GUDRENTOR-113725 format. One record per residue: residue in one letter; chain; x negated, y, z of N, C-alpha, C in turn. Coordinates in steps of 0.1 Angstrom, whole numbers. Atoms other than C-alpha are relative to their C-alpha. Layout:
# GUDRENTOR-113725
[a,A,[X,Y,Z],[X,Y,Z],[X,Y,Z]]
...
This chain:
# GUDRENTOR-113725
[m,A,[-13,-7,-2],[483,786,-869],[5,4,-14]]
[p,A,[-5,-3,13],[506,791,-899],[-2,15,-4]]
[k,A,[2,-14,4],[500,822,-920],[12,9,3]]
[l,A,[-12,-8,-3],[536,833,-915],[-1,5,15]]
[h,A,[1,-3,-14],[529,833,-877],[-10,11,1]]
[i,A,[11,-10,-1],[497,853,-882],[6,14,-5]]
[r,A,[-6,-12,5],[516,879,-903],[10,6,10]]
[a,A,[-9,-5,-10],[543,881,-876],[-7,7,11]]
[m,A,[7,-6,-11],[517,890,-851],[-6,14,-4]]
[q,A,[4,-13,5],[506,919,-873],[10,11,-1]]
[i,A,[-11,-10,1],[540,935,-875],[0,10,11]]
[d,A,[0,-11,-9],[540,969,-859],[-12,0,9]]
[l,A,[13,0,-8],[504,964,-846],[-4,15,0]]
[p,A,[3,-14,-1],[495,998,-832],[-15,3,-4]]
[a,A,[14,-2,4],[464,1003,-853],[0,4,-15]]
[a,A,[2,-3,14],[450,1016,-886],[0,-12,-9]]
[s,A,[-1,12,9],[452,994,-917],[-13,-8,1]]
[d,A,[12,8,0],[415,984,-915],[-1,-9,13]]
[v,A,[-1,8,-12],[420,972,-879],[10,-12,-1]]
[k,A,[-11,10,2],[452,953,-889],[-6,-12,-8]]
[a,A,[5,10,9],[433,934,-916],[-10,-9,8]]
[q,A,[10,8,-8],[405,924,-891],[7,-8,11]]
[f,A,[-7,7,-10],[430,915,-865],[6,-13,-5]]
[a,A,[-5,12,7],[446,890,-889],[-11,-11,-2]]
[s,A,[11,9,2],[412,875,-897],[-5,-6,13]]
[w,A,[4,5,-13],[404,872,-860],[9,-10,5]]
[i,A,[-10,10,-4],[436,854,-852],[-2,-13,-7]]
[a,A,[2,12,8],[430,830,-880],[-13,-7,5]]
[h,A,[13,6,-5],[394,825,-867],[2,-8,13]]
[l,A,[-3,6,-13],[407,817,-832],[7,-14,-2]]
[a,A,[-9,11,2],[432,792,-845],[-7,-11,-9]]
[d,A,[5,10,10],[413,775,-874],[-15,-4,3]]
[e,A,[14,4,-2],[376,777,-865],[-3,-3,15]]
[r,A,[2,3,-14],[376,779,-827],[9,-11,5]]
[r,A,[-10,10,-3],[406,756,-826],[6,1,14]]
[l,A,[-7,-3,-13],[422,773,-796],[14,-4,-2]]
[s,A,[-14,4,0],[457,762,-787],[9,12,-5]]
[e,A,[-9,-10,5],[486,781,-802],[4,10,12]]
[l,A,[-3,-9,-11],[495,794,-767],[-11,9,4]]
[t,A,[12,-8,-3],[460,807,-761],[-2,11,-11]]
[v,A,[1,-10,11],[459,824,-795],[11,11,2]]
[e,A,[-11,-10,-2],[493,841,-788],[-4,9,12]]
[a,A,[3,-8,-12],[481,852,-754],[-11,10,-3]]
[y,A,[11,-9,4],[448,867,-768],[6,11,-10]]
[g,A,[-6,-10,9],[468,884,-796],[8,10,7]]
[r,A,[-8,-10,-8],[492,899,-771],[-9,9,8]]
[d,A,[9,-9,-8],[464,912,-750],[-7,11,-8]]
[v,A,[7,-10,9],[446,929,-779],[11,10,-5]]
[r,A,[-11,-9,4],[480,943,-790],[2,11,11]]
[f,A,[-1,-10,-11],[483,960,-756],[-12,9,0]]
[f,A,[12,-8,0],[447,972,-758],[1,10,-11]]
[l,A,[-1,-10,11],[453,988,-792],[11,10,2]]
[g,A,[-11,-9,-3],[486,1003,-780],[-5,10,10]]
[f,A,[6,-10,-9],[467,1019,-751],[-9,10,-7]]
[l,A,[9,-8,7],[441,1032,-774],[7,10,-9]]
[q,A,[-8,-9,8],[468,1047,-797],[4,12,8]]
[e,A,[-5,-11,-10],[481,1067,-767],[-12,8,5]]
[h,A,[12,-6,-6],[446,1074,-753],[-7,9,-10]]
[l,A,[7,-7,10],[431,1086,-786],[9,10,-8]]
[g,A,[-9,-9,8],[462,1103,-800],[3,-4,-14]]
[g,A,[-4,5,13],[467,1081,-830],[-5,-15,-1]]
[p,A,[3,14,2],[464,1045,-844],[-15,-2,-1]]
[p,A,[14,1,1],[428,1034,-837],[-5,-7,-13]]
[s,A,[6,5,12],[406,1027,-867],[-13,-8,5]]
[l,A,[13,7,-3],[374,1005,-869],[-10,10,5]]
[n,A,[9,-10,-5],[354,1037,-864],[3,4,14]]
[d,A,[-3,-4,-14],[373,1046,-833],[-4,-11,10]]
[l,A,[4,11,-9],[367,1011,-818],[-16,0,1]]
[d,A,[14,0,0],[330,1015,-827],[-6,11,10]]
[t,A,[5,-11,-8],[327,1047,-808],[6,1,15]]
[l,A,[-6,1,-13],[345,1036,-776],[-12,1,11]]
[k,A,[10,0,-11],[327,1043,-743],[5,-8,12]]
[p,A,[-5,8,-11],[328,1023,-711],[11,6,8]]
[r,A,[-11,-6,-7],[350,1049,-695],[14,-2,-7]]
[d,A,[-13,3,7],[377,1042,-722],[5,-14,4]]
[i,A,[-4,14,-4],[376,1005,-713],[5,0,15]]
[r,A,[-5,0,-14],[379,1013,-676],[14,6,2]]
[a,A,[-13,-6,0],[409,1035,-683],[10,-10,-4]]
[f,A,[-9,11,4],[425,1006,-701],[3,-10,11]]
[l,A,[-2,9,-10],[419,982,-673],[8,6,12]]
[a,A,[-8,-7,-10],[432,1007,-648],[15,1,-3]]
[r,A,[-14,-1,4],[464,1011,-668],[6,-14,2]]
[r,A,[-6,13,-2],[469,973,-668],[2,-3,15]]
[r,A,[-2,2,-14],[464,973,-631],[13,7,5]]
[t,A,[-12,-7,-4],[491,999,-626],[13,-6,-5]]
[e,A,[-11,7,6],[514,978,-647],[3,-14,8]]
[g,A,[-3,12,-9],[512,950,-620],[-8,-12,-4]]
[l,A,[7,12,4],[487,926,-637],[-9,-4,12]]
[s,A,[9,5,-10],[468,903,-614],[-14,1,-5]]
[s,A,[14,0,5],[430,901,-615],[-3,-10,-11]]
[r,A,[2,11,10],[432,869,-635],[5,5,-14]]
[s,A,[-5,-5,12],[454,886,-661],[-8,11,-6]]
[v,A,[9,-11,5],[432,917,-663],[-12,-6,-6]]
[m,A,[12,6,5],[402,894,-668],[3,-6,-14]]
[r,A,[-4,5,14],[420,877,-697],[1,11,-10]]
[a,A,[-1,-11,9],[428,910,-712],[-13,5,-5]]
[l,A,[13,-4,3],[392,920,-710],[-7,-10,-9]]
[a,A,[6,11,8],[381,886,-724],[5,0,-15]]
[a,A,[-6,0,14],[405,889,-754],[-5,12,-8]]
[s,A,[5,-12,7],[394,924,-762],[-15,-1,-4]]
[r,A,[14,2,3],[357,914,-760],[-1,-10,-12]]
[s,A,[1,10,11],[364,884,-783],[3,7,-13]]
[f,A,[-3,-8,12],[380,908,-809],[-12,9,-4]]
[a,A,[11,-9,2],[351,933,-805],[-12,-8,-6]]
[r,A,[11,8,5],[325,905,-810],[2,-5,-14]]
[f,A,[-3,4,14],[343,893,-841],[-3,11,-9]]
[l,A,[3,-12,8],[341,928,-855],[-15,2,-2]]
[e,A,[14,-2,0],[305,931,-846],[-7,-10,-9]]
[r,A,[6,10,8],[296,898,-863],[2,3,-15]]
[a,A,[-4,-3,13],[314,910,-894],[-6,13,-5]]
[g,A,[6,-12,4],[294,942,-894],[9,12,1]]
[n,A,[-11,-11,-1],[324,964,-884],[-1,7,14]]
[g,A,[1,-7,-13],[311,979,-851],[-8,-7,10]]
[s,A,[7,5,-12],[297,972,-817],[9,-4,11]]
[a,A,[-8,4,-11],[310,954,-787],[-7,5,13]]
[s,A,[8,-4,-12],[286,972,-763],[9,7,11]]
[a,A,[-8,-7,-11],[313,993,-745],[8,-10,8]]
[l,A,[-7,10,-8],[333,962,-736],[-10,-9,8]]
[a,A,[10,9,-7],[302,942,-727],[-6,7,12]]
[a,A,[5,-8,-11],[292,970,-703],[8,-1,12]]
[i,A,[-9,0,-11],[322,965,-681],[0,-14,7]]
[r,A,[1,13,-8],[320,939,-653],[15,-5,2]]
[a,A,[-13,6,-1],[349,915,-652],[5,1,15]]
[p,A,[-4,-1,-14],[371,918,-620],[-2,-13,7]]
[k,A,[2,12,-8],[364,893,-593],[14,-7,3]]
[i,A,[-12,7,-2],[390,866,-589],[-2,-10,12]]
[a,A,[1,9,-12],[396,848,-556],[2,-14,-5]]
[r,A,[-1,13,5],[390,812,-562],[11,-8,7]]
[s,A,[-11,8,-6],[421,791,-556],[-1,-14,-5]]
[l,A,[0,14,3],[424,754,-555],[12,-4,-8]]
[p,A,[-12,5,7],[447,735,-578],[11,-4,10]]
[k,A,[-11,3,-9],[482,729,-563],[7,-12,-6]]
[p,A,[-7,12,5],[491,693,-571],[13,-3,7]]
[l,A,[-12,5,-7],[525,677,-563],[-4,-12,9]]
[t,A,[2,13,-8],[527,649,-537],[3,-11,-10]]
[a,A,[-2,11,8],[527,615,-552],[15,-3,-2]]
[s,A,[-14,3,1],[564,610,-543],[8,10,-9]]
[a,A,[-6,-11,8],[574,644,-559],[-3,-3,-14]]
[a,A,[4,3,14],[555,635,-591],[8,-11,-5]]
[r,A,[-7,11,5],[572,602,-593],[15,4,-3]]
[k,A,[-13,-4,2],[606,618,-589],[2,8,-12]]
[m,A,[0,-8,12],[598,642,-617],[1,-9,-12]]
[t,A,[1,9,11],[592,613,-640],[11,-11,0]]
[d,A,[-10,10,-1],[621,592,-628],[13,5,-6]]
[t,A,[-13,-3,7],[652,592,-651],[12,2,9]]
[e,A,[-11,-1,-9],[675,588,-621],[1,14,6]]
[t,A,[0,-14,-5],[665,623,-610],[10,8,-8]]
[r,A,[-9,-8,10],[685,636,-640],[14,-5,0]]
[a,A,[-13,6,0],[716,616,-632],[11,11,2]]
[g,A,[-10,-10,-1],[747,638,-638],[-3,13,-8]]
[d,A,[4,-12,9],[728,663,-661],[9,-1,-12]]
[p,A,[-10,0,11],[753,674,-688],[-7,-1,-14]]
[r,A,[7,0,13],[726,675,-716],[1,-14,-7]]
[e,A,[0,12,7],[725,649,-743],[-10,-10,5]]
[p,A,[10,10,-6],[708,616,-733],[-13,0,-7]]
[w,A,[12,0,7],[682,619,-760],[-9,12,4]]
[v,A,[7,-12,-5],[672,654,-747],[-6,-3,13]]
[l,A,[5,4,-13],[669,640,-712],[-12,-10,-1]]
[a,A,[11,10,2],[648,611,-725],[-13,7,-6]]
[r,A,[11,-7,6],[626,635,-745],[-8,7,11]]
[d,A,[6,-7,-11],[619,657,-714],[-7,-10,9]]
[a,A,[6,10,-9],[612,626,-693],[-13,-6,-6]]
[a,A,[12,6,6],[587,613,-719],[-11,10,0]]
[v,A,[11,-10,0],[568,646,-721],[-6,1,14]]
[i,A,[4,-2,-14],[567,649,-683],[-9,-13,4]]
[a,A,[8,12,-3],[555,612,-681],[-14,1,-6]]
[l,A,[13,-2,7],[526,621,-705],[-8,9,8]]
[l,A,[8,-10,-8],[516,651,-684],[-5,-6,13]]
[y,A,[4,6,-13],[515,631,-651],[-8,-13,-2]]
[g,A,[6,14,2],[506,596,-664],[-13,0,-8]]
[c,A,[12,0,8],[479,607,-688],[-9,13,3]]
[g,A,[7,-12,-3],[468,641,-674],[-1,10,-12]]
[l,A,[1,-8,11],[476,659,-706],[4,15,3]]
[r,A,[-5,-14,0],[479,697,-710],[13,-1,-9]]
[i,A,[-13,0,7],[514,706,-723],[-2,2,-15]]
[a,A,[2,-2,15],[500,718,-757],[-5,-13,-6]]
[e,A,[5,13,5],[482,684,-760],[11,-10,-2]]
[a,A,[-11,10,1],[514,664,-754],[9,4,-12]]
[l,A,[-9,-5,11],[534,686,-779],[-7,-1,-13]]
[s,A,[7,1,13],[507,683,-806],[0,-14,-5]]
[l,A,[0,14,5],[511,645,-808],[9,-2,-11]]
[t,A,[-8,4,11],[524,631,-840],[7,-13,3]]
[r,A,[-8,13,-1],[549,602,-844],[-10,-11,-1]]
[r,A,[9,11,3],[520,581,-857],[-9,-2,13]]
[e,A,[9,1,-12],[500,588,-825],[7,-4,13]]
[a,A,[-8,3,-12],[528,579,-801],[-5,-14,6]]
[p,A,[4,13,-7],[518,552,-775],[11,-10,-2]]
[s,A,[-10,11,1],[535,518,-778],[-6,-12,7]]
[k,A,[5,12,-7],[531,483,-764],[-12,-5,-8]]
[s,A,[12,5,8],[506,476,-792],[-11,11,-1]]
[q,A,[9,-11,1],[489,510,-790],[-1,7,14]]
[r,A,[0,-4,-13],[480,517,-754],[-11,10,4]]
[a,A,[10,-11,-2],[455,546,-759],[4,11,-9]]
[l,A,[-3,-12,8],[460,581,-770],[-13,7,-4]]
[r,A,[11,-8,4],[435,600,-791],[5,15,1]]
[v,A,[-5,-13,-3],[440,635,-777],[-10,11,-5]]
[t,A,[8,-12,4],[427,668,-793],[2,11,10]]
[g,A,[-1,-10,-10],[420,692,-765],[-6,14,-4]]
[k,A,[5,-14,2],[405,727,-761],[-13,-1,-9]]
[g,A,[12,0,8],[379,736,-787],[0,-11,-11]]
[g,A,[0,11,10],[390,707,-810],[-7,-12,5]]
[k,A,[7,12,-5],[373,682,-787],[11,-12,2]]
[t,A,[-9,11,-1],[389,647,-788],[-5,-10,11]]
[r,A,[3,9,-11],[391,621,-761],[10,-12,-1]]
[q,A,[-9,12,-1],[406,586,-756],[6,0,14]]
[v,A,[-7,1,-13],[432,583,-728],[9,-12,0]]
[p,A,[-9,12,-1],[447,550,-717],[14,4,5]]
[v,A,[-14,-3,-3],[485,549,-713],[6,-12,8]]
[i,A,[-5,10,-9],[502,530,-685],[14,-4,-5]]
[d,A,[-13,6,5],[534,509,-690],[12,10,1]]
[s,A,[-11,-8,-2],[558,534,-676],[1,12,-10]]
[v,A,[1,-10,10],[546,561,-700],[4,-5,-13]]
[v,A,[-4,6,13],[549,538,-730],[15,-2,0]]
[q,A,[-14,2,0],[584,529,-719],[8,13,-1]]
[a,A,[-6,-13,1],[594,566,-715],[0,5,-14]]
[v,A,[1,-4,14],[582,574,-750],[8,-8,-9]]
[e,A,[-8,9,9],[598,544,-766],[15,3,2]]
[d,A,[-14,-4,-3],[631,553,-748],[5,12,-8]]
[y,A,[-3,-13,7],[630,588,-763],[1,-3,-15]]
[i,A,[0,3,14],[621,575,-798],[13,-7,-4]]
[a,A,[-12,8,3],[650,550,-797],[13,9,0]]
[l,A,[-12,-8,-1],[675,578,-788],[0,12,-9]]
[c,A,[1,-13,7],[662,607,-809],[8,-1,-13]]
[p,A,[-9,0,12],[688,616,-836],[-7,4,-13]]
[w,A,[7,-5,11],[662,631,-859],[-10,-10,-6]]
[t,A,[10,8,6],[639,614,-884],[-13,5,5]]
[l,A,[14,-3,-4],[604,613,-869],[-10,-4,-11]]
[e,A,[10,3,11],[580,616,-898],[-13,-4,6]]
[p,A,[13,5,-6],[547,597,-892],[-10,11,3]]
[d,A,[10,-10,-2],[526,628,-895],[6,13,6]]
[g,A,[-7,-11,-6],[552,651,-880],[0,0,15]]
[p,A,[1,0,-14],[556,661,-844],[8,-11,6]]
[l,A,[-7,11,-7],[566,634,-820],[12,6,8]]
[f,A,[-11,-6,-8],[587,657,-798],[7,11,-8]]
[l,A,[-8,-10,7],[615,677,-814],[9,7,9]]
[g,A,[-10,-8,-7],[638,704,-803],[14,-3,-4]]
[a,A,[-15,4,3],[676,704,-804],[3,2,-14]]
[k,A,[-3,-2,14],[676,716,-840],[-9,-7,-10]]
[g,A,[8,8,8],[650,692,-852],[-14,6,-3]]
[g,A,[13,-5,2],[620,715,-852],[-10,-4,11]]
[p,A,[10,3,-10],[588,712,-831],[5,5,14]]
[l,A,[-4,-4,-14],[595,713,-793],[-8,11,5]]
[s,A,[7,-12,-5],[586,746,-777],[-4,-3,15]]
[p,A,[5,2,-14],[565,745,-744],[10,6,9]]
[r,A,[-9,-7,-10],[591,769,-729],[12,-9,4]]
[i,A,[-11,9,-3],[618,742,-731],[-5,-10,11]]
[v,A,[5,9,-10],[596,718,-711],[-2,8,13]]
[q,A,[1,-8,-12],[588,746,-686],[14,2,7]]
[r,A,[-13,-2,-6],[625,752,-682],[6,-12,6]]
[a,A,[-4,13,-6],[632,715,-676],[-7,-2,13]]
[m,A,[7,1,-13],[605,715,-649],[6,9,10]]
[q,A,[-5,-10,-9],[620,746,-634],[14,-5,6]]
[e,A,[-13,5,-4],[655,730,-632],[-2,-12,10]]
[m,A,[3,12,-8],[640,698,-617],[-5,4,14]]
[r,A,[5,-4,-13],[620,716,-590],[10,6,8]]
[s,A,[-11,-6,-8],[651,735,-580],[8,-11,6]]
[a,A,[-8,11,-5],[670,703,-577],[-7,-8,11]]
[l,A,[7,8,-10],[643,686,-557],[-6,8,11]]
[g,A,[5,-8,-11],[635,716,-535],[-15,2,0]]
[l,A,[15,-1,1],[599,719,-548],[-4,15,-2]]
[p,A,[4,-14,1],[579,751,-547],[-2,4,-15]]
[e,A,[2,-6,14],[573,774,-578],[-13,-5,-6]]
[t,A,[13,6,5],[538,758,-581],[2,-13,-7]]
[a,A,[-3,12,7],[555,727,-595],[3,2,-14]]
[t,A,[-1,-3,14],[548,735,-631],[-5,-12,-8]]
[p,A,[6,11,8],[539,713,-661],[-15,-2,2]]
[h,A,[15,2,-2],[502,720,-655],[-3,-6,14]]
[a,A,[2,6,-14],[506,710,-618],[0,-15,-1]]
[l,A,[0,14,2],[513,675,-631],[-13,-5,-5]]
[r,A,[14,4,3],[479,674,-647],[-9,1,12]]
[h,A,[7,0,-13],[464,685,-614],[3,-12,9]]
[s,A,[-4,11,-8],[484,658,-597],[-6,-13,-5]]
[f,A,[6,11,6],[471,632,-621],[-15,-2,5]]
[a,A,[14,0,-4],[435,641,-613],[-2,-2,15]]
[t,A,[1,1,-15],[440,645,-575],[4,-14,5]]
[h,A,[-4,13,-5],[459,612,-571],[-10,-11,-4]]
[l,A,[10,10,4],[433,593,-591],[-12,0,9]]
[l,A,[12,-2,-9],[405,607,-570],[3,-6,14]]
[a,A,[-4,5,-13],[425,599,-538],[0,-16,1]]
[r,A,[-1,14,1],[428,563,-550],[-13,-7,-4]]
[g,A,[13,5,2],[391,559,-555],[-6,2,-14]]
[g,A,[5,-2,13],[387,571,-591],[-13,9,1]]
[d,A,[13,-7,-1],[351,584,-598],[1,13,-9]]
[l,A,[0,-13,7],[345,620,-610],[-3,-1,-15]]
[r,A,[4,0,14],[328,611,-643],[12,-6,-8]]
[s,A,[-11,5,8],[358,590,-654],[12,10,-1]]
[i,A,[-11,-10,0],[383,617,-643],[-4,11,-10]]
[q,A,[5,-10,9],[362,642,-662],[3,-3,-15]]
[e,A,[-3,4,14],[365,622,-694],[15,-1,-3]]
[l,A,[-14,1,3],[402,616,-690],[6,14,-1]]
[l,A,[-5,-13,1],[408,653,-685],[-5,8,-12]]
[g,A,[6,-7,11],[385,663,-713],[-8,13,4]]
[h,A,[9,-11,-5],[364,687,-691],[-14,-1,-7]]
[s,A,[13,0,5],[332,697,-708],[-11,-1,11]]
[s,A,[9,-1,-11],[315,702,-674],[5,-7,12]]
[l,A,[-4,7,-12],[316,680,-643],[4,10,11]]
[s,A,[-3,-10,-10],[316,712,-622],[15,4,0]]
[t,A,[-15,-3,1],[352,719,-635],[8,-11,7]]
[t,A,[-7,12,-6],[363,684,-623],[-2,0,15]]
[q,A,[3,2,-15],[346,687,-589],[9,8,9]]
[i,A,[-9,-7,-8],[372,712,-578],[10,-9,7]]
[y,A,[-10,9,-6],[395,682,-572],[-5,-7,13]]
[t,A,[5,5,-13],[371,670,-545],[3,9,11]]
[e,A,[-3,-10,-10],[378,702,-527],[15,-1,4]]
[v,A,[-14,2,-3],[415,696,-529],[2,-12,9]]
[d,A,[-1,12,-8],[410,661,-515],[-6,3,14]]
[a,A,[6,-4,-13],[387,675,-487],[10,8,8]]
[a,A,[-10,-8,-7],[413,701,-478],[11,-8,5]]
[k,A,[-10,9,-5],[439,674,-475],[-4,-8,12]]
[l,A,[5,8,-12],[417,653,-452],[-1,9,12]]
[i,A,[1,-9,-12],[410,684,-430],[14,2,6]]
[a,A,[-14,-2,-6],[448,690,-427],[5,-12,7]]
[v,A,[-4,12,-7],[454,654,-418],[-7,-1,13]]
[h,A,[8,1,-12],[426,655,-393],[5,10,11]]
[a,A,[-5,-10,-9],[439,687,-377],[14,-4,6]]
[a,A,[-13,4,-5],[474,672,-374],[0,-12,8]]
[a,A,[0,13,-7],[463,638,-361],[-9,-1,11]]
[h,A,[10,1,-10],[433,643,-339],[5,5,13]]
[p,A,[-5,-4,-13],[442,644,-302],[-5,14,5]]
[r,A,[5,-13,-4],[419,673,-295],[5,12,-8]]
[a,A,[-6,-10,9],[432,692,-325],[14,4,4]]
[r,A,[-14,-3,-4],[468,688,-314],[0,8,13]]
[s,A,[0,-7,-13],[460,699,-278],[-4,15,-2]]
[a,A,[4,-14,2],[442,730,-292],[11,8,-6]]
């Protein structure tokens, strides 16, 4: 993460100067050493900022390293209770706790305190939910340029959005992975595999189908900006790196036009990639490698999606089920 971005995250941080310095080092550690995505680093930084803001109010002043070292479990419970009253889901509360623990462990390793108070708190239970993939026909419509017919935006912008969405569904990429591709790494008719850097800096090879290659080449041909070999493949309207929010907005507009539910997000296309491969006979080990999952148990959740679909089909089609 650029140093300017790290400094921006420090601005008005509700903490004493010694905590601010450690916060900047922690953010750099997440980005440079742990190689977390920029979106994850921003989310963790935002969660710890809320934590420090709560402590400033709770303790009556900007928290120092000594204040963090002397926190008690009851202080952490008060913070989590506050986040609950602010409407956060269990998943968001868990992430807030995870981010605060990460910062505390970083301080502990540097000899600046203890993470015992945060470690003593049990994370909230989260109801396990299955991924919500799109149907095959809906996913195809998302990647079909004819779906955007009549859209007033410039043709190169439409081609760009179509190329990103094609990569998400056609290759199972995370949105951060697609937007981190350089021009040199772009798939082409002579380069039909992507070397993708995923979570934790892990790399994997992903094959690219013809329709995805064509979508990317159409975008490159129309893009009005010079695409430097080692610069980002996907650019925004002003020539800078494309923001994930622009892609999310494009998906939102398309799902409204197609009458799809709110679960039709960019990440749902990655779920769709895995679910549709499994339904067509893909084996779990191959899908695990394509998705970049470190554990097969993470990939196995898609078997539950497929089983749930089979149960629904059975319930709808079996004579005894219908009569019941």
